Steps between C-alpha positions, in 0.01 A plus 500: 500500500609856426415642843702794635730513197543859388758450223484375142700193401512599129582138411851527645698383798574739786858569384393560141213723612729716715756534220224597253362764737848642565590522131169664410541755779849586376367549147218717635742730685732513198244580227213652698245252367478140380247294306415160646201280571227631727562242774874571510433874516264453796759285675786743433322822599511462883862381488608800292321742730668345804837554332419868445399536866831345609684732262329802658614384846852433372507850353432638849804312637350172618784248455275202576260600222790532254631153587151351479450661159826363364427151632152486340572681175869400461679711237498567130702748294381666180603764248289813463298524179688808374832310520381163370613560140848608608527200731407259218784636284761452775754221510491236773776681689306826483187332631692350792641843582149647503373227735783466753782709639861382504452369854219274377211687665186569299409853406154593626410862424515512117719812508821537304824399669830646378520447123176297497201704377255277693483192720237243591212580736391268781130423545519567875669836439228610261228370731630685807620823339245554222181297545479535880562873471213532256257334746630676811159658575287209378376235743457184292343447161825530305394274211199444278376210289354568155323207337558444130240378253767314302562149632826306492566281199500129570281469809285816461598612850376839618774763487550818702745786542648556845650849522625743759269794564646797314664292225196509272527668161332828413181429297619721214817290464330160504508354145177384343478119518514321168217290362496134586499228233135431570405865459692519169315194368164648600582832331610319183176301488293812558681685220446204264128492580470873436688464172279214375190684623589808294562285191166326544319828550658642184398187305141537621483871420631453145204287375259737672648798316491311168137404560407858581669621182322234294164593649550869428575449126149373397339792677696736275392308188128481587409851376665423166295181461175669602545788257363313193189399694416860580551596137273216394235608743532856371448384141204287593317773692395714196327206339 
């Protein structure tokens, strides 16, 4: 029986489920939003908000909260979007220099060091110094779930967007979604029906116009045929 069980198994073992939740939380804090299934988004939301609460406490100087955050979220390093192209064109030695110092310690802040124009950024550093600062005056409710009408290919699972509040795009900058394959097929069929309907209507109107022209010609010739009769009547009246 499923009594007093408040978590979702998601078809995984406990270790796999914790690793999945941790990786999704790291991606959420790195990109600001992620697209996943609805059940995974509901399972990840309370965990991500707890991490933000710990980050707010760590920002105020709570060492226990900082250690708890690092033990639950572990660590991941990423390159900022504006430097991604330059990082891709680097050699392996250049990439190692951007990630670690000569002593072997990881860079964490993303700022340039010496001759390096940039370095890697740690997830915990961004969470404590950027995301926690943004929600300094907000008590909970740091994320939102937006359900998507488009389902996942393969199993038709319901999808949703989990995003940090404040990371949403401005409505004027949101691109118009393209038409689906089903909508394109429906539009093509509708256009074909309209095209055949116009051809059929033109074919029906053509015989009607010919018939109307044919009916109007005898009416024009009737006075000419009746003219001899009136002359004959006029000749017969004097007698």
